[in-house]
C-alpha positions in Angstrom: 10.4 -57.9 -175.8 12.7 -60.7 -175.9 12.1 -64.4 -175.6 13.9 -64.9 -172.3 11.2 -62.6 -170.9 8.9 -65.2 -170.7 10.8 -67.8 -169.1 9.9 -69.3 -165.6 11.0 -72.4 -163.9 8.5 -75.5 -164.6 9.1 -78.9 -162.8 8.8 -81.7 -165.3 6.6 -83.2 -162.6 4.1 -80.6 -163.6 3.4 -81.6 -167.0 0.6 -83.9 -166.8 0.9 -87.3 -168.7 -2.7 -88.2 -168.3 -6.1 -86.0 -167.9 -8.4 -85.5 -165.1 -11.1 -88.3 -164.7 -13.5 -87.7 -164.9 -12.4 -84.6 -167.4 -14.6 -81.6 -165.4 -12.4 -82.4 -162.2 -9.3 -80.6 -163.2 -8.6 -77.7 -161.4 -9.3 -74.2 -162.5 -7.2 -70.7 -161.8 -9.3 -67.9 -162.0 -7.1 -65.3 -163.0 -8.6 -61.2 -162.4 -7.0 -57.8 -162.2 -7.0 -58.2 -158.4 -5.6 -61.4 -157.9 -6.1 -65.3 -158.2 -8.5 -67.6 -156.6 -8.5 -71.6 -156.9 -11.2 -73.1 -158.0 -12.7 -76.5 -160.1 -14.1 -76.7 -163.2 -16.9 -77.9 -162.4 -17.3 -74.2 -160.8 -17.3 -72.5 -164.5 -21.1 -71.8 -164.5 -21.1 -70.1 -161.6 -18.0 -68.0 -162.9 -20.0 -67.2 -165.9 -23.2 -64.9 -166.4 -26.6 -65.4 -168.1 -26.3 -63.6 -171.5 -22.7 -64.3 -171.6 -21.7 -66.6 -175.2 -19.2 -69.0 -175.0 -16.8 -69.6 -178.0 -16.1 -73.3 -178.9 -13.7 -74.9 -181.5 -15.2 -78.0 -183.0 -12.1 -79.0 -184.9 -10.9 -83.1 -184.7 -8.1 -84.2 -184.1 -6.8 -86.7 -187.3 -4.3 -89.9 -186.6 -2.0 -87.3 -188.7 1.6 -89.0 -187.7 2.7 -91.6 -190.5 5.9 -93.1 -191.1 6.5 -93.7 -194.7 9.8 -94.5 -196.7 11.7 -93.4 -199.8 13.4 -96.4 -200.9 15.2 -97.4 -198.0 15.0 -93.9 -196.5 12.6 -93.8 -193.6 10.6 -90.8 -193.0 8.0 -89.7 -190.1 5.4 -87.4 -192.0 3.1 -85.0 -189.8 0.6 -83.9 -192.1 0.3 -80.4 -190.7 -2.9 -78.8 -193.6 -4.8 -80.2 -196.6 -4.6 -77.9 -199.7 -6.7 -78.5 -202.8 -6.8 -81.8 -204.6 -5.2 -84.2 -202.4 -1.9 -82.1 -201.5 -1.4 -81.8 -197.8 1.4 -79.7 -196.4 3.1 -81.9 -193.9 6.0 -81.4 -191.6 8.7 -84.1 -192.2 11.4 -85.5 -189.7 14.8 -86.1 -192.3 13.3 -83.7 -194.6 16.6 -83.3 -196.3 16.3 -86.9 -197.7 13.4 -85.5 -199.7 13.7 -84.2 -203.8 10.8 -82.4 -205.8 9.5 -85.7 -207.6 10.0 -88.1 -205.3 7.7 -90.8 -204.1 6.6 -91.8 -200.5 5.1 -95.0 -199.5 2.9 -95.1 -196.2 3.8 -97.7 -194.1 1.1 -100.0 -192.8 -0.7 -98.9 -196.0 0.7 -99.9 -198.9 -1.6 -98.5 -201.9 -1.3 -95.0 -200.3 1.8 -92.8 -201.9 2.5 -89.3 -202.0 4.3 -87.6 -204.7 7.0 -84.3 -203.4 6.0 -81.0 -204.7 8.9 -78.8 -204.6 12.2 -79.0 -202.4 11.7 -79.2 -198.6 11.5 -75.3 -196.7 12.0 -75.3 -193.0 11.0 -78.9 -192.4 7.5 -78.7 -194.4 6.5 -80.1 -197.8 4.0 -80.5 -200.1 2.7 -83.8 -200.4 0.4 -84.9 -203.4 -2.0 -88.1 -202.0 -3.5 -88.2 -205.2 -7.5 -87.2 -206.2 -9.0 -90.1 -204.2 -9.2 -89.0 -200.8 -10.5 -92.5 -199.5 -6.9 -93.8 -200.1 -5.6 -91.4 -197.7 -8.4 -91.9 -195.2 -8.0 -95.7 -194.8 -4.3 -95.1 -194.4 -4.9 -93.1 -191.6 -7.2 -94.9 -190.2 -4.7 -98.3 -190.4 -0.9 -96.6 -190.0 -1.9 -93.0 -188.7 -1.5 -92.6 -185.0 -2.8 -89.4 -182.8 0.3 -87.0 -182.4 0.7 -86.5 -179.3 2.6 -83.3 -177.9 6.2 -84.3 -176.6 6.0 -83.5 -174.1 3.5 -86.3 -173.2 5.7 -89.3 -172.7 5.0 -92.4 -174.9 7.7 -94.2 -175.3 5.8 -97.0 -177.2 3.4 -94.6 -179.1 0.2 -93.2 -178.1 -2.1 -95.5 -175.8 -5.5 -96.7 -176.7 -7.1 -94.6 -174.4 -5.4 -91.5 -175.8 -7.7 -91.9 -179.2 -10.9 -90.7 -176.6 -8.4 -88.7 -174.0 -6.9 -86.1 -176.6 -10.5 -85.8 -178.4 -12.6 -82.9 -177.3 -16.3 -82.8 -176.8 -17.2 -80.4 -179.3 -15.0 -82.5 -182.0 -16.8 -82.4 -185.3 -14.9 -81.5 -188.4 -11.7 -83.3 -189.0 -8.6 -81.8 -189.8 -6.7 -81.1 -186.5 -3.4 -82.2 -185.5 -3.3 -81.2 -181.9 -6.1 -80.7 -179.6 -7.7 -77.2 -178.8 -6.9 -78.4 -175.0 -9.0 -76.2 -173.3 -12.0 -78.1 -174.4 -10.9 -81.6 -173.3 -12.4 -80.7 -169.8 -16.1 -80.4 -170.7 -18.7 -82.9 -169.9 -22.1 -82.7 -170.7 -23.1 -82.7 -167.4 -21.0 -79.9 -167.7 -22.5 -78.0 -170.7 -25.9 -78.7 -169.2 -25.4 -76.6 -166.0 -23.7 -73.7 -168.5 -26.7 -73.9 -170.5 -29.1 -74.0 -167.4 -27.3 -70.7 -166.5 -28.4 -68.9 -169.2 -24.7 -69.1 -171.6 -25.4 -69.4 -175.0 -22.5 -71.2 -177.3 -21.2 -70.5 -180.7 -19.1 -72.7 -182.5 -16.1 -71.8 -184.8 -13.6 -74.1 -186.7 -9.8 -74.0 -186.5 -7.8 -76.5 -187.8 -5.2 -76.8 -185.0 -1.5 -77.3 -187.2 1.8 -79.2 -186.1 3.2 -75.7 -185.7 1.8 -75.6 -182.1 4.5 -78.2 -181.3 7.3 -76.0 -183.0 9.9 -73.9 -180.0 10.4 -70.7 -180.5 13.7 -69.9 -182.2 15.6 -66.9 -181.5 15.0 -64.2 -178.9 13.2 -62.2 -180.8 9.6 -62.8 -180.7 8.5 -60.7 -183.4 10.3 -62.3 -186.0 8.6 -65.6 -185.4 6.1 -66.8 -187.6 3.3 -69.1 -187.1 2.3 -71.8 -189.8 -0.5 -70.8 -191.3 -3.9 -72.6 -189.8 -7.3 -72.9 -192.0 -10.5 -71.8 -189.8 -14.0 -70.7 -190.2 -16.5 -68.6 -188.5 -19.7 -69.2 -189.8 -22.2 -66.3 -190.5 -24.4 -67.8 -188.0 -21.9 -67.8 -185.6 -21.1 -64.6 -185.9 -24.7 -63.1 -185.3 -24.6 -65.2 -181.9 -21.5 -63.5 -180.8 -22.5 -60.2 -182.2 -26.2 -60.3 -180.8 -24.9 -61.7 -177.1 -22.0 -58.8 -176.8 -24.8 -56.2 -177.9 -27.2 -57.3 -175.2 -25.0 -57.0 -172.5 -23.3 -60.4 -172.4 -19.7 -61.2 -172.4 -17.8 -63.3 -175.3 -15.9 -66.5 -173.7 -13.2 -67.8 -175.6 -12.9 -71.2 -174.9 -9.3 -72.0 -175.7 -6.2 -70.0 -177.3 -7.4 -71.2 -180.7 -10.8 -69.9 -180.5 -9.3 -66.8 -179.6 -6.9 -66.6 -182.7 -9.6 -67.0 -184.9 -11.7 -64.3 -183.3 -9.0 -61.8 -183.4 -8.8 -63.0 -186.9 -12.5 -62.1 -187.5 -12.9 -59.1 -185.6 -13.3 -55.7 -187.1 -12.3 -52.2 -185.8 -15.5 -51.3 -183.7 -15.3 -55.1 -182.1 -17.7 -57.0 -184.5 -17.1 -60.3 -185.6 -17.1 -60.8 -189.1 -17.9 -64.0 -191.0 -14.3 -65.9 -191.8 -13.5 -68.5 -194.1 -9.4 -68.5 -194.8 -6.1 -69.0 -193.5 -4.4 -67.0 -190.4 -1.4 -66.9 -189.3 -2.3 -64.3 -186.4 0.5 -64.3 -183.5 -0.9 -62.3 -180.5 1.9 -60.8 -178.6 1.7 -58.4 -175.6 1.1 -54.8 -177.0 -2.1 -56.3 -179.3 -5.7 -54.7 -178.6 -8.0 -57.5 -178.0 -11.2 -56.8 -179.3 -13.4 -59.7 -179.8 -13.3 -61.5 -176.2 -13.7 -60.7 -172.7 -12.5 -64.0 -170.9 -10.1 -66.6 -171.8 -10.3 -70.3 -170.4 -7.3 -71.8 -171.1 -4.7 -74.7 -169.9 -1.0 -73.5 -168.6 1.7 -73.3 -171.3 5.3 -74.1 -171.2 7.9 -71.5 -170.6 9.2 -69.3 -173.3 6.3 -70.6 -175.6 4.3 -68.5 -178.5 0.9 -69.7 -176.3 2.5 -68.2 -172.6 2.8 -64.8 -174.8 -0.3 -65.1 -176.0 -1.9 -64.9 -172.4 0.4 -62.6 -171.1 -0.8 -60.2 -174.0 -4.4 -60.8 -173.1 -4.6 -60.6 -169.5 -0.6 -58.8 -168.7 2.3 -60.5 -168.2 3.0 -59.1 -164.6 -0.4 -60.6 -163.8 0.4 -64.0 -165.7 4.0 -64.5 -164.4 2.4 -63.9 -161.1 -0.4 -66.3 -161.6 1.9 -69.1 -163.0 4.2 -68.9 -160.2 1.1 -69.2 -157.9 0.0 -72.2 -160.1 3.6 -73.8 -159.8 3.7 -73.2 -156.3 0.0 -75.0 -155.4 1.2 -77.9 -157.8 -1.1 -77.5 -160.9 -0.9 -79.7 -163.9 0.4 -78.4 -167.2 -0.5 -78.5 -170.6 -2.5 -80.4 -172.4 -3.8 -82.9 -169.9 -3.8 -80.4 -167.1 -5.7 -78.2 -165.6 -7.2 -74.9 -166.9 -7.2 -71.0 -166.2 -10.1 -68.8 -166.6 -8.8 -65.2 -167.5 -10.5 -62.2 -167.7 -8.8 -59.7 -170.5 -6.4 -56.8 -168.8 -8.4 -52.9 -169.0 
C-alpha cells in the first residue's frame, strides 16, 4: 500500500470556495455495494431507517490562528490542542526562530503573551499562556482568525460570513481548529425531518486539530502519524448508541471525526464504551470497523489521510469509482462542498 494508490485527478474548479445556501441544498452521493446514486442532502431522512442512531460531533471551531512576534521576528501560531494549566500545543510557522524560554506577544492583543516550553519539534511547540484563561479568550476574540483550510482561497483573510458558514449547527464545546465538515449541511428543518423519521441522535466530542490540514509525507501511509486529538464519548452517548444497535438500528457516523472517535471507543464485541482522552487513530484499508454501519462525509482530497479512511470504510475500488463519478458529475469537494453517504463494505 502506497500513498500513490490513493491519487486521482481533481480539477481545482471543483474545490468549493463557499457553501451551498441553504446548507441542506447541497448534493449527496449515495455509495452502496451495488453502485452509486445521485441525491441531495434533503433526501437524507428517506435514506435512514426508523431506529437508526445518528452520531454527531459537537465540537466548536475557535479562532485559533494568531499572529505573534518575538522581538522583531514575526510568527504565525495555530493553536492545536489545550493541555493543562493554560498550556497549548501549537503549530508554528517559522518555528525555527523559537527557543525554549522565549516569550512571544500576540499582535492585536498585547496583554497576551506566551512562554515557549521546550524546543519546537516538527513545527509543533508547547506554549504557556498563563493560568488565567480569560486573557487568551480575549485575545482569540479580538485577534484570532477562523483557520480556514488552505484550499479555500481567502487572500485577504476570512470573510465575515465564514465565521458562521464554518460552524456546524451542532457546535457547542469550543476547542476545534477545523470544522467537522459533514455537519455543515444540517439545518433545523432537516433535523426535524430526521427526528420525524424515527432516527435518534447521540452527541460526542472530538476537537479537530490542525493536523487535519497537514499533507501526507512520504509514500508509505503506514509510516504516517496523526497529531493526537482530544475526544469524549459520554456514558449517555455510549448507552444511546448501544441501545439502538441492540434493537436492530444502524449507527450512522456524521463525519470522519465522529467515526474516528467511535472506533477509538468500540470494544471487540462492537459495543461503544465511554471514552475520554486523546486519540491518534489512523484508519487505513485493512482496518476492521466495528462501530458504524454508515458514514456521511464530504469529498476529500487526493492522497489525503481522509480519502484513505473512506477507502478503508467502503472499499478502495468502490471509492475510486465513486470519486470518478463525482468528478465527472461536477460534485463540489472538501469543506464547503457536497457530501457522500457510504455503506460499510462487508
